[in-house]
N, C-alpha and C positions, 0 to 999 in steps of 0.2 A: 448664614441661612439665606435660603433664598426667599425672595420678596412675591412669592406666586400665591395669588389668592386662593388657589385649591389647596396647598400647602399649609397655608396660615388657618383655612378653614378645619382643615385634618388635626393639627394641632390644638385648636380651639376646643375641638370634638373631645380629642384625648385628655386634655386638662378637665374638661367638665365630667367626664366619666371617671377619672381619678377623685374628683371632689365628692361625687357622688357615692363612689365606693368609700372613701375617706371616712364620709358621715355613717355609712353601716356599722363600723366597726362600735363596740360598745367601750372599749377601753384601749389604751397604749395603741393609738391610730397610726403615730407617727411609725414605732418599731414593727407594727403588721405591715403597713405600705412598704417600710425599707425591706421586711422580708419578703414580700410578694415581688419586688423587684429584684431581689437577689435569686428568687426561685425562677422567675423568668428568663434571667440572664444567665442561669446555671442550671439548666433542666437536668444534667448527669451528675449534679450533687447526690452523694449517697448518703449524707447527714448532714444534720442542722449545724455540725461544727464547719463543714464546707460552707454552708451558706453564711454563716456568720463572718467568714473571711472573705467574702465577696466585697469588693469596693463599694458595692451600694448599697450594703448593710453598714449604715454609718454609727451602729450603737455598739454597747460593750456586748461579749459574749453570752452573759448571763440575761440581756435582753431578748433573747430568741426565745428562750424558755417562758419567760414572763410575757412576752407578746402571744405566744402560743397559749399558755394557761388563761389569760383574761379573754382571748378569743372565744374560748370553748367554755365559757362559764357554764354551770348546769343551770336550768331553769327551775323555777319553783314546779310542782306537779300542777297547778292551775295553767300557769304559764306554757308549759309543756303540752298540754291537751288543746289549747287554744292554738299554739303553732301547727300541731298535727290536724287540726281541724280540716274538712275536705274544702276545698275552694281557698285555701290560705295559701299565699305565695310570699315568702320573706324576700324574694328577689324582684326589682322592677322590671316590668316590661319585657 
């Protein structure tokens, strides 16, 4: 890896982004991040089965569904209303 200051800065920025993204996931963070890595490197995958076969997805096949199920857990009605309130943004800056 080059010892270029610009490259080092970009890698640090990427690592910070990945850590912030990781913290946004409510559960199964490692599996979700692996799934995102697989999706980014296989944009033409036609199914979650293909994503689970990607070398970047380092988990068992059933972890794909578990990660997705835990990522999209339904909110309580009170939380859902608060999440949809005007001016509310779940994504940073």
